[in-house]
RODO-2510 file (C-alpha; in nm, 4 decimals, decimal comma):
residues 560
     n   res          X          Y          Z
     1     x    14,5540    11,5419    11,5219
     2     x    14,8514    11,3237    11,5720
     3     x    14,6148    11,1024    11,7930
     4     x    14,3721    11,0751    11,4816
     5     x    14,6656    10,9722    11,2672
     6     x    14,7522    10,6994    11,5341
     7     x    14,4125    10,5711    11,5082
     8     x    14,4221    10,5654    11,1602
     9     x    14,7365    10,3383    11,1422
    10     x    14,6092    10,1207    11,3963
    11     x    14,2865    10,0807    11,1991
    12     x    14,4978     9,9899    10,8942
    13     x    14,7022     9,7593    11,0661
    14     x    14,3966     9,5593    11,2040
    15     x    14,3269     9,2573    10,9620
    16     x    13,9465     9,2638    10,9767
    17     x    13,6548     9,4164    10,7783
    18     x    13,5338     9,7481    10,8540
    19     x    13,2012     9,9064    10,7492
    20     x    13,2108    10,2646    10,5785
    21     x    13,2765    10,5504    10,8077
    22     x    13,0863    10,8411    10,6619
    23     x    13,1762    11,1799    10,7889
    24     x    13,1691    11,5190    10,6086
    25     x    13,4878    11,5358    10,3777
    26     x    13,5828    11,1650    10,4803
    27     x    13,4824    10,7985    10,3400
    28     x    13,6980    10,5539    10,5033
    29     x    13,6461    10,2094    10,3514
    30     x    13,8571     9,8737    10,3643
    31     x    13,9147     9,7753     9,9759
    32     x    13,8574     9,4222    10,0911
    33     x    13,5125     9,4790    10,1898
    34     x    13,4086     9,5954     9,8617
    35     x    13,6024     9,3224     9,6920
    36     x    13,4064     9,0939     9,8926
    37     x    13,0879     9,2207     9,8136
    38     x    13,1536     9,2040     9,4321
    39     x    13,2614     8,8332     9,4694
    40     x    13,6218     8,9282     9,4172
    41     x    13,7676     8,7977     9,7156
    42     x    13,7847     8,5144     9,9491
    43     x    13,5046     8,5474    10,2182
    44     x    13,6679     8,6956    10,5709
    45     x    13,5870     8,6100    10,9079
    46     x    13,3484     8,8500    11,0903
    47     x    13,4922     9,1730    11,2187
    48     x    13,6079     9,1319    11,5599
    49     x    13,5238     9,3815    11,8505
    50     x    13,8756     9,5282    11,8446
    51     x    13,8052     9,6628    11,4932
    52     x    13,4869     9,8261    11,5621
    53     x    13,6257     9,9845    11,8881
    54     x    13,8715    10,1608    11,6703
    55     x    13,6056    10,2321    11,4040
    56     x    13,4010    10,3959    11,6582
    57     x    13,6994    10,5944    11,8228
    58     x    13,7763    10,7191    11,4817
    59     x    13,4269    10,8478    11,4603
    60     x    13,4550    11,0203    11,7961
    61     x    13,7838    11,1743    11,7084
    62     x    13,6143    11,3127    11,3957
    63     x    13,3801    11,4657    11,6025
    64     x    13,5715    11,6279    11,8472
    65     x    13,8616    11,7446    11,6010
    66     x    13,6298    12,0430    11,4638
    67     x    13,2828    12,0075    11,5976
    68     x    13,2012    12,3767    11,5289
    69     x    13,2345    12,3238    11,1566
    70     x    13,0244    12,0076    11,1226
    71     x    12,6877    12,0645    10,9336
    72     x    12,5961    11,7083    10,8692
    73     x    12,6452    11,4981    11,1847
    74     x    12,6525    11,1080    11,1289
    75     x    12,6477    10,9160    11,4470
    76     x    12,5610    10,5552    11,5424
    77     x    12,2506    10,5490    11,7654
    78     x    12,4194    10,2608    11,9552
    79     x    12,7946    10,3512    11,9949
    80     x    12,8688    10,7068    11,9554
    81     x    12,5468    10,8956    12,0540
    82     x    12,6858    10,9671    12,4014
    83     x    12,9923    11,1476    12,2503
    84     x    12,7351    11,3567    12,0544
    85     x    12,5482    11,4609    12,3573
    86     x    12,8632    11,5592    12,5298
    87     x    12,9687    11,7732    12,2250
    88     x    12,6252    11,9218    12,1658
    89     x    12,7039    12,2710    12,2838
    90     x    12,9699    12,2968    12,0131
    91     x    12,7668    12,1829    11,7314
    92     x    12,5964    12,4991    11,6321
    93     x    12,5913    12,4671    11,2875
    94     x    12,4496    12,1218    11,2363
    95     x    12,1327    12,1137    11,0422
    96     x    12,1236    11,7597    10,9264
    97     x    12,1454    11,4419    11,1559
    98     x    12,2047    11,1091    11,0057
    99     x    12,1535    10,8099    11,2199
   100     x    12,2805    10,4479    11,1809
   101     x    12,2701    10,1479    11,4004
   102     x    11,8471    10,1642    11,4325
   103     x    11,8328     9,7809    11,3324
   104     x    11,9820     9,7427    11,6735
   105     x    11,8030     9,8027    12,0320
   106     x    11,9311    10,1634    12,0209
   107     x    11,9282    10,4248    12,2768
   108     x    11,6326    10,5741    12,2121
   109     x    11,6346    10,8274    12,5145
   110     x    11,9861    10,9151    12,4471
   111     x    11,8997    11,0280    12,0988
   112     x    11,6083    11,2252    12,2064
   113     x    11,8189    11,3764    12,4664
   114     x    12,0535    11,4965    12,2140
   115     x    11,7923    11,6585    11,9901
   116     x    11,6453    11,8231    12,2818
   117     x    11,9807    11,9574    12,4080
   118     x    12,0826    12,0925    12,0690
   119     x    11,7197    12,2803    12,0273
   120     x    11,7715    12,4145    12,3834
   121     x    12,1238    12,5814    12,3054
   122     x    12,0894    12,6647    11,9253
   123     x    11,6860    12,6698    11,8741
   124     x    11,5146    12,4524    11,6107
   125     x    11,7895    12,4531    11,3509
   126     x    11,7755    12,0809    11,3064
   127     x    11,5259    12,0346    11,0495
   128     x    11,6580    11,7264    10,8519
   129     x    11,6997    11,3436    10,9597
   130     x    11,8237    11,0630    10,7538
   131     x    11,8036    10,7118    10,8663
   132     x    12,1068    10,4971    10,7280
   133     x    12,1600    10,1274    10,7017
   134     x    12,4812     9,9899    10,8197
   135     x    12,7608     9,9188    10,5555
   136     x    12,7477     9,5466    10,6398
   137     x    12,3625     9,5249    10,6110
   138     x    12,3978     9,6251    10,2496
   139     x    12,6139     9,3209    10,0991
   140     x    12,4745     9,1219     9,8539
   141     x    12,3371     8,7741     9,9222
   142     x    12,4272     8,4523     9,7984
   143     x    12,3115     8,3444     9,4677
   144     x    12,0105     8,1059     9,6292
   145     x    11,9009     8,3523     9,9204
   146     x    12,0096     8,5923    10,1806
   147     x    12,2988     8,4980    10,3821
   148     x    12,3271     8,5558    10,7555
   149     x    12,6099     8,6145    10,9753
   150     x    12,6993     8,6830    11,3248
   151     x    12,8810     9,0301    11,4113
   152     x    13,0522     9,0660    11,7301
   153     x    13,0239     9,4140    11,8847
   154     x    13,1847     9,5452    12,1800
   155     x    13,0552     9,4432    12,5244
   156     x    13,0181     9,0885    12,3887
   157     x    12,6799     9,1880    12,2109
   158     x    12,5859     8,8992    11,9407
   159     x    12,3616     9,0508    11,6703
   160     x    12,2345     8,8259    11,3847
   161     x    12,2937     9,0070    11,0528
   162     x    12,0889     8,9575    10,7436
   163     x    11,9897     9,1440    10,4278
   164     x    11,6428     9,0024    10,4898
   165     x    11,5995     9,1229    10,8332
   166     x    11,6747     9,4918    10,8465
   167     x    11,4882     9,7378    11,0828
   168     x    11,2235     9,5167    11,2451
   169     x    11,3031     9,3448    11,5635
   170     x    11,1283     9,1519    11,8105
   171     x    11,1985     9,1123    12,1606
   172     x    11,5702     9,1036    12,2674
   173     x    11,6599     9,2489    11,9194
   174     x    11,5616     8,9324    11,7378
   175     x    11,5227     8,9905    11,3494
   176     x    11,2004     8,9892    11,2261
   177     x    11,1927     9,0466    10,8276
   178     x    10,9745     9,3595    10,7459
   179     x    10,9511     9,2285    10,3689
   180     x    10,9184     8,8686    10,4446
   181     x    11,1824     8,7658    10,1927
   182     x    11,3039     8,4597    10,4154
   183     x    11,6184     8,2711    10,3094
   184     x    11,5501     7,9243    10,1882
   185     x    11,7842     7,7930    10,4495
   186     x    11,6698     7,7183    10,8194
   187     x    11,6474     8,0209    11,0458
   188     x    11,7215     8,0352    11,4250
   189     x    11,5000     8,3212    11,5905
   190     x    11,6168     8,3839    11,9501
   191     x    11,3272     8,4762    12,1676
   192     x    11,1803     8,5349    12,5224
   193     x    10,8827     8,4777    12,6492
   194     x    10,7420     8,1891    12,4609
   195     x    10,8469     8,2318    12,0833
   196     x    10,9371     7,9414    11,8929
   197     x    11,3008     7,8480    11,8675
   198     x    11,3622     7,6839    11,5081
   199     x    11,1593     7,7441    11,1946
   200     x    11,1856     7,4915    10,9078
   201     x    11,2822     7,5942    10,5768
   202     x    11,0046     7,3765    10,4531
   203     x    10,7355     7,5713    10,6693
   204     x    10,4687     7,7619    10,4479
   205     x    10,4591     8,1597    10,4977
   206     x    10,1304     8,1062    10,6980
   207     x    10,2988     7,8889    10,9627
   208     x    10,6211     8,1198    10,9540
   209     x    10,4010     8,4192    11,0375
   210     x    10,2041     8,2545    11,2902
   211     x    10,5222     8,1590    11,4654
   212     x    10,6248     8,5279    11,4622
   213     x    10,2894     8,6217    11,6255
   214     x    10,4364     8,4485    11,9292
   215     x    10,6747     8,7404    11,9983
   216     x    10,5788     8,9609    12,2994
   217     x    10,6127     9,2608    12,0604
   218     x    10,5212     9,2830    11,6848
   219     x    10,7555     9,4341    11,4363
   220     x    10,5244     9,7330    11,4161
   221     x    10,5403     9,8062    11,7980
   222     x    10,9055     9,7561    11,7907
   223     x    10,9621    10,0556    11,5599
   224     x    10,7826    10,3091    11,7713
   225     x    11,1371    10,4230    11,8996
   226     x    11,2284    10,5203    11,5607
   227     x    10,9125    10,7431    11,5196
   228     x    10,9850    10,8864    11,8716
   229     x    11,3247    10,9903    11,7413
   230     x    11,1609    11,1448    11,4222
   231     x    10,8903    11,3271    11,6370
   232     x    11,1508    11,4783    11,8599
   233     x    11,2603    11,7192    11,5956
   234     x    11,0300    12,0246    11,6059
   235     x    10,9506    12,1829    11,2474
   236     x    11,0998    11,8483    11,0830
   237     x    11,1334    11,9428    10,7041
   238     x    11,3383    11,6853    10,5473
   239     x    11,3143    11,3036    10,6248
   240     x    11,5087    11,0650    10,4221
   241     x    11,3896    10,7089    10,4926
   242     x    11,5065    10,5026    10,2027
   243     x    11,7223    10,3216    10,4698
   244     x    11,4272    10,2522    10,6668
   245     x    11,1838    10,0163    10,5102
   246     x    10,8917    10,0371    10,7545
   247     x    10,8501    10,4209    10,7345
   248     x    10,5442    10,3346    10,5186
   249     x    10,3543    10,2076    10,8141
   250     x    10,3777    10,5543    10,9907
   251     x    10,2904    10,8198    10,7151
   252     x     9,9823    10,9295    10,9067
   253     x    10,2151    11,0185    11,2080
   254     x    10,4528    11,2411    10,9847
   255     x    10,4245    11,6455    11,0509
   256     x    10,2133    11,7958    10,8161
   257     x    10,2640    12,1697    10,8487
   258     x    10,6470    12,1672    10,7980
   259     x    10,7483    11,8651    10,5765
   260     x    10,9208    11,9634    10,2664
   261     x    11,0836    11,6311    10,1791
   262     x    10,9952    11,2955    10,2117
   263     x    11,2178    11,0004    10,0702
   264     x    11,0565    10,6575    10,1322
   265     x    11,1962    10,3304    10,0684
   266     x    11,0597    10,1536     9,7580
   267     x    11,0981     9,8052     9,9432
   268     x    10,7582     9,7860    10,1329
   269     x    10,6202     9,4823    10,3067
   270     x    10,5261     9,2098    10,0864
   271     x    10,1843     9,0044    10,0916
   272     x    10,3567     8,7387    10,3192
   273     x    10,4618     9,0059    10,5646
   274     x    10,2576     9,0507    10,9027
   275     x    10,2755     9,4432    10,8020
   276     x    10,1232     9,3950    10,4689
   277     x     9,7721     9,5058    10,5534
   278     x     9,8693     9,8392    10,7460
   279     x    10,1292     9,9078    10,4690
   280     x     9,8775     9,8825    10,2140
   281     x     9,6183    10,1057    10,4039
   282     x     9,8838    10,3695    10,4282
   283     x     9,9832    10,3532    10,0481
   284     x     9,6116    10,3547     9,9558
   285     x     9,5578    10,6786    10,1463
   286     x     9,8538    10,8459    10,0212
   287     x     9,6677    11,0712     9,8329
   288     x     9,5045    11,2142    10,1431
   289     x     9,8248    11,2574    10,3279
   290     x     9,9766    11,4494    10,0113
   291     x     9,6748    11,6690    10,0184
   292     x     9,7516    11,7873    10,3795
   293     x    10,1529    11,8302    10,3191
   294     x    10,1039    12,1753    10,1770
   295     x    10,4753    12,2720    10,2163
   296     x    10,5874    11,9291    10,0576
   297     x    10,8668    11,9988     9,7667
   298     x    11,0250    11,6611     9,7211
   299     x    10,8714    11,3170     9,7373
   300     x    10,9709    10,9817     9,6611
   301     x    10,7540    10,6928     9,7242
   302     x    10,6125    10,3686     9,5805
   303     x    10,2478    10,3795     9,5079
   304     x     9,9550    10,1429     9,4721
   305     x     9,6905    10,3589     9,3312
   306     x     9,6845    10,5928     9,0283
   307     x     9,5044    10,8740     9,2094
   308     x     9,8269    10,9852     9,4003
   309     x     9,8113    11,3342     9,2288
   310     x     9,4229    11,3426     9,1179
   311     x     9,3490    11,6067     9,3914
   312     x     9,6257    11,8335     9,2602
   313     x     9,5083    11,7960     8,8936
   314     x     9,1650    11,8897     9,0064
   315     x     9,2752    12,1938     9,2130
   316     x     9,4883    12,3054     8,9020
   317     x     9,1999    12,3048     8,6913
   318     x     8,9857    12,4958     8,9286
   319     x     9,2407    12,7504     8,9673
   320     x     9,3121    12,7925     8,5856
   321     x     8,9072    12,8574     8,5574
   322     x     8,8818    13,0858     8,8593
   323     x     9,2150    13,2609     8,8462
   324     x     9,0736    13,6075     8,8032
   325     x     8,8450    13,5449     9,1100
   326     x     9,1198    13,3835     9,3304
   327     x     9,3843    13,6173     9,2483
   328     x     9,3497    13,7906     9,5894
   329     x     9,2021    13,5076     9,8102
   330     x     9,3761    13,3254    10,0765
   331     x     9,2567    12,9724     9,9819
   332     x     9,5052    12,6825     9,9753
   333     x     9,7687    12,6857     9,7019
   334     x     9,9178    12,3942     9,5360
   335     x    10,2385    12,2718     9,6968
   336     x    10,5523    12,3968     9,4991
   337     x    10,6716    12,0616     9,4217
   338     x    11,0126    12,0563     9,2471
   339     x    11,0970    11,6854     9,2690
   340     x    10,8853    11,3632     9,2140
   341     x    11,0046    11,0157     9,2210
   342     x    10,7446    10,7228     9,1753
   343     x    10,7608    10,3528     9,1410
   344     x    10,4808    10,0920     9,0953
   345     x    10,2557     9,9239     8,8484
   346     x    10,2660    10,0595     8,5083
   347     x     9,9066    10,1967     8,4744
   348     x     9,8932    10,3570     8,8234
   349     x    10,2389    10,5204     8,7576
   350     x    10,1102    10,6507     8,4115
   351     x     9,8109    10,8142     8,5840
   352     x    10,0115    10,9530     8,8605
   353     x    10,2779    11,0853     8,6291
   354     x    10,0250    11,2481     8,3753
   355     x     9,8437    11,4226     8,6934
   356     x    10,1758    11,5529     8,8407
   357     x    10,3090    11,6946     8,5239
   358     x     9,9738    11,8814     8,4841
   359     x     9,9176    11,9854     8,8392
   360     x    10,2935    12,1177     8,8964
   361     x    10,3926    12,2148     8,5471
   362     x    10,5263    12,5270     8,6653
   363     x    10,7614    12,4367     8,9624
   364     x    10,8604    12,0452     8,8486
   365     x    11,2429    12,0237     8,8263
   366     x    11,3091    11,6428     8,8703
   367     x    11,0435    11,3688     8,7503
   368     x    11,1341    11,0010     8,7737
   369     x    10,9153    10,7212     8,7488
   370     x    10,9709    10,3411     8,7406
   371     x    10,7318    10,0542     8,6664
   372     x    10,6642     9,7018     8,5964
   373     x    10,3698     9,6485     8,3560
   374     x    10,0985     9,4112     8,4294
   375     x     9,9035     9,4007     8,1165
   376     x     9,9325     9,5731     7,7850
   377     x     9,7372     9,8995     7,7671
   378     x     9,7005    10,1414     7,4712
   379     x     9,7695    10,4577     7,6660
   380     x    10,0163    10,7366     7,6123
   381     x    10,1920    11,0063     7,8438
   382     x    10,1896    11,3382     7,6837
   383     x    10,1375    11,6909     7,7731
   384     x    10,0411    12,0060     7,5610
   385     x    10,1943    12,2604     7,8208
   386     x    10,5365    12,3868     7,8848
   387     x    10,7301    12,2623     8,1554
   388     x    10,9785    12,5500     8,1818
   389     x    11,1712    12,4489     8,4959
   390     x    11,2160    12,0562     8,4355
   391     x    11,5628    11,9838     8,4241
   392     x    11,5829    11,5867     8,4876
   393     x    11,3411    11,3199     8,3433
   394     x    11,3933    10,9729     8,4116
   395     x    11,1618    10,6859     8,2941
   396     x    11,2567    10,3277     8,3569
   397     x    11,0586    10,0016     8,2771
   398     x    10,7611     9,9998     8,0609
   399     x    10,6369    10,3548     8,1325
   400     x    10,9241    10,4814     7,9026
   401     x    10,7398    10,3045     7,6170
   402     x    10,4098    10,4862     7,7069
   403     x    10,5712    10,8368     7,6927
   404     x    10,5206    11,0371     7,3820
   405     x    10,8875    11,1877     7,3092
   406     x    10,7106    11,4841     7,1175
   407     x    10,6614    11,5982     7,4828
   408     x    11,0054    11,6777     7,4868
   409     x    10,9571    11,9906     7,2640
   410     x    10,7692    12,1382     7,5728
   411     x    11,0819    12,1010     7,7999
   412     x    11,3241    12,3699     7,7181
   413     x    11,5318    12,3597     8,0306
   414     x    11,5832    11,9629     8,0367
   415     x    11,9555    11,8896     8,1253
   416     x    11,9271    11,5052     8,1664
   417     x    11,7108    11,2574     7,9997
   418     x    11,7140    10,8870     8,0743
   419     x    11,5058    10,6230     7,8989
   420     x    11,5328    10,2576     7,9718
   421     x    11,2965     9,9903     7,8575
   422     x    11,3760     9,7737     8,1778
   423     x    11,4277     9,8758     8,5437
   424     x    11,7916     9,9002     8,5934
   425     x    11,7547     9,9101     8,9866
   426     x    11,5340     9,6066     9,0747
   427     x    11,3636     9,7208     9,3481
   428     x    11,0023     9,7611     9,3006
   429     x    10,8462     9,5010     9,5251
   430     x    11,1692     9,3083     9,4413
   431     x    11,0200     9,2570     9,1022
   432     x    10,7168     9,0500     9,1758
   433     x    10,6404     8,7269     8,9724
   434     x    10,4049     8,8848     8,6840
   435     x    10,3219     8,7340     8,3518
   436     x    10,4716     8,8864     8,0422
   437     x    10,2353     9,1954     7,9214
   438     x     9,9667     9,0742     7,6707
   439     x    10,0111     9,1499     7,3148
   440     x     9,7361     9,3853     7,1245
   441     x     9,7860     9,1695     6,8414
   442     x     9,8320     8,8250     6,9217
   443     x     9,8936     8,6878     6,5752
   444     x    10,2035     8,9284     6,5322
   445     x    10,3429     8,8407     6,8643
   446     x    10,7078     8,7651     6,8760
   447     x    10,9583     8,7427     7,1680
   448     x    10,8289     8,7681     7,5320
   449     x    10,7024     9,1416     7,4925
   450     x    10,5178     9,1764     7,1760
   451     x    10,3352     9,4856     7,3088
   452     x    10,6678     9,6528     7,3726
   453     x    10,7786     9,6068     7,0321
   454     x    10,5116     9,7649     6,8784
   455     x    10,5427    10,0529     7,1257
   456     x    10,9290    10,0699     7,0425
   457     x    10,8243    10,1127     6,6756
   458     x    10,5782    10,3819     6,7426
   459     x    10,8383    10,5706     6,9592
   460     x    11,1131    10,5438     6,6703
   461     x    10,9151    10,7845     6,5028
   462     x    10,9289    11,0349     6,7865
   463     x    11,2905    11,0058     6,8977
   464     x    11,4261    11,2948     6,6884
   465     x    11,2558    11,5242     6,9386
   466     x    11,5507    11,4807     7,1573
   467     x    11,7493    11,7143     6,9192
   468     x    11,5019    11,9837     7,0253
   469     x    11,6879    12,0026     7,3883
   470     x    11,9108    12,2727     7,3334
   471     x    12,0528    12,2410     7,7117
   472     x    12,0671    11,8719     7,7310
   473     x    12,4092    11,7478     7,9043
   474     x    12,3369    11,4254     7,9943
   475     x    12,1553    11,1266     7,7616
   476     x    12,1368    10,7857     7,8583
   477     x    11,9189    10,5410     7,6146
   478     x    11,8778    10,1726     7,7551
   479     x    11,7027     9,9056     7,5417
   480     x    11,6022     9,8627     7,1849
   481     x    11,5603    10,2235     7,1083
   482     x    11,5590    10,2712     6,7454
   483     x    11,8468    10,5503     6,6940
   484     x    11,9429    10,5860     6,3280
   485     x    12,2589    10,7512     6,2136
   486     x    12,0511    11,0598     6,0891
   487     x    11,9066    11,0983     6,4069
   488     x    12,2117    11,0482     6,6076
   489     x    12,4149    11,3178     6,4041
   490     x    12,0953    11,5667     6,4497
   491     x    12,1397    11,5121     6,8146
   492     x    12,5254    11,6037     6,8145
   493     x    12,4631    11,8938     6,5891
   494     x    12,1793    12,0427     6,7949
   495     x    12,2588    11,9391     7,1564
   496     x    12,5811    12,1313     7,1666
   497     x    12,6091    12,1123     7,5618
   498     x    12,6231    11,7186     7,5680
   499     x    12,8682    11,6037     7,8311
   500     x    12,7683    11,2376     7,8824
   501     x    12,6271    10,9910     7,6528
   502     x    12,5165    10,6516     7,7118
   503     x    12,3830    10,4056     7,4375
   504     x    12,3093    10,0631     7,5806
   505     x    12,1656     9,8030     7,3067
   506     x    12,0068    10,0659     7,0837
   507     x    11,9493     9,9673     6,7324
   508     x    11,9747    10,1250     6,3922
   509     x    12,3103    10,2801     6,4264
   510     x    12,6113    10,1897     6,2137
   511     x    12,9768    10,2533     6,2694
   512     x    12,9859    10,5279     6,0382
   513     x    12,6884    10,6895     6,2058
   514     x    12,8470    10,6749     6,5482
   515     x    13,1846    10,8107     6,4449
   516     x    13,0302    11,1186     6,2807
   517     x    12,7832    11,1730     6,5910
   518     x    13,0802    11,1471     6,8400
   519     x    13,3166    11,3609     6,6389
   520     x    13,0604    11,6562     6,6605
   521     x    13,0158    11,6198     7,0355
   522     x    13,2884    11,8904     7,1430
   523     x    13,1916    11,9028     7,5061
   524     x    13,1697    11,5402     7,5725
   525     x    13,3187    11,4348     7,8874
   526     x    13,2042    11,0548     7,9335
   527     x    13,0981    10,8154     7,6654
   528     x    12,9536    10,4764     7,7123
   529     x    12,8426    10,2795     7,4194
   530     x    12,7250     9,8941     7,4078
   531     x    12,6070     9,8404     7,0826
   532     x    12,5905     9,5697     6,8178
   533     x    12,8312     9,7413     6,5977
   534     x    13,1267     9,6175     6,4185
   535     x    13,4720     9,7903     6,4804
   536     x    13,3313     9,9817     6,7569
   537     x    13,6923    10,0295     6,8796
   538     x    13,7394    10,2868     6,6061
   539     x    13,5536    10,5352     6,8129
   540     x    13,8748    10,5758     7,0198
   541     x    14,0439    10,7131     6,7171
   542     x    13,8028    10,9848     6,6913
   543     x    13,7558    11,0378     7,0641
   544     x    14,1417    11,1657     7,0768
   545     x    14,0037    11,4875     6,9004
   546     x    13,7855    11,5706     7,2141
   547     x    13,9431    11,8162     7,4425
   548     x    13,7350    11,7355     7,7409
   549     x    13,6541    11,3537     7,7361
   550     x    13,7872    11,1771     8,0514
   551     x    13,5988    10,8634     8,0478
   552     x    13,5235    10,6314     7,7465
   553     x    13,3737    10,2606     7,7775
   554     x    13,3062    10,0806     7,4536
   555     x    13,1384     9,7248     7,4390
   556     x    13,0755     9,5774     7,0900
   557     x    12,7934     9,3122     7,0873
   558     x    12,8573     9,2246     6,7381
   559     x    12,9017     8,8386     6,7057
   560     x    12,7823     8,7669     7,0855
***
């Protein structure tokens, strides 16, 4: 342990930025690294190789300190996998593997050897894998485009790092953007074997793609090693690929008999990417894949069609009609889906959510949907059946306007509700350039979203249904929801378990209504208000009476 402390002291003394060191029970992140990401500090020089040597040495020390107690093993597929192989006979409790460094030319054979060695000693207990981005890859770019910088690692290897070039590499580790969001400034792609050297910033996308074709290996081919690692885990049950954008290209190669969790990145190849056609083919056939994954319980995925769960809804209807006949049969049963997160065009998401809510009404616990509307359409999401196990519902974007709040009366177990009229996390296709939604009544058009204004007016008559959620603990409303004083008071009086409340730009509430509502939320722990209300600071006076309140944020928009 003294050796570990010495390394931590040495790490602190090195004036260089370090990426996050994530390990069970530890999270070492240099504060100035976060400050620069938020634009609060002076940009520092790139991390030197000495700092990274210290970082990886600390990782090895953590691994060797008590290997028998590690359940989640986080290793670099480039720098610390060899040490993990040496410790494999002692890692008997590891059931989850986190891999970083996959954007480099990582050691595929060593990673596969570790997985096989672990399986030979302890059996097929390793069932979960998570593909992580390096902390340095997640930094925000400059306002005009994506910044690029050179990172020096041990051994003299120079790696070009760019938020636009993740997980797709050509020959010799040359970055190729899997999303084709190329920076506006000139980019130099180092190639071997006949690739073009410089690409002008004025080149059209077609010319840029043609220049990438000259690489000896395509972006798709270079990702095969990652699938080799995934395929090495026998009986894989949980795959977290939110940090690997191109996993969508290989959906048909994932195990169908054992997979229980599949989390995909919402950032899929754009229309200018060489992988766009393959990605669209995989997403268009997503329904066929889901139909085969009968053990699947959790899914996070972007969608392109509204038929993703149409097969499940059809099977549910057949089961309800033929229930007495099929009671003792061995026919396929619907997956016991507990978590569904979808992201895509509004009408497709609406259809998929409607089918999923019907098909998995008896098992669904967590439903989240984000969408970007393309054209106004008079439709509604509602259900006339009970959702007895649904505990979390999140709707962001225009899909929240299509949801009939009266359906909340059939969700008795709901603990967390989030409704946002716009997407808080701008991830869906990086918010493609689309026209504002069309108004159903052009002569009444006002603002940039007249259709949304009409739907908000309709939903204002239903928002009182939130008060029927007796088990509600966390409520977040973002956007121009009409939350009048009497409705807020009713929610406070009937939702007695409320612990967290966030009201962001809701309308119709006065300072008197806010004070009376907050005063009755006796279990409240966290309060965030961003309202166009005068004297909002008076809420702090009332909040002093709340014994459990630990966090309060008040922002008055009055006069702004």
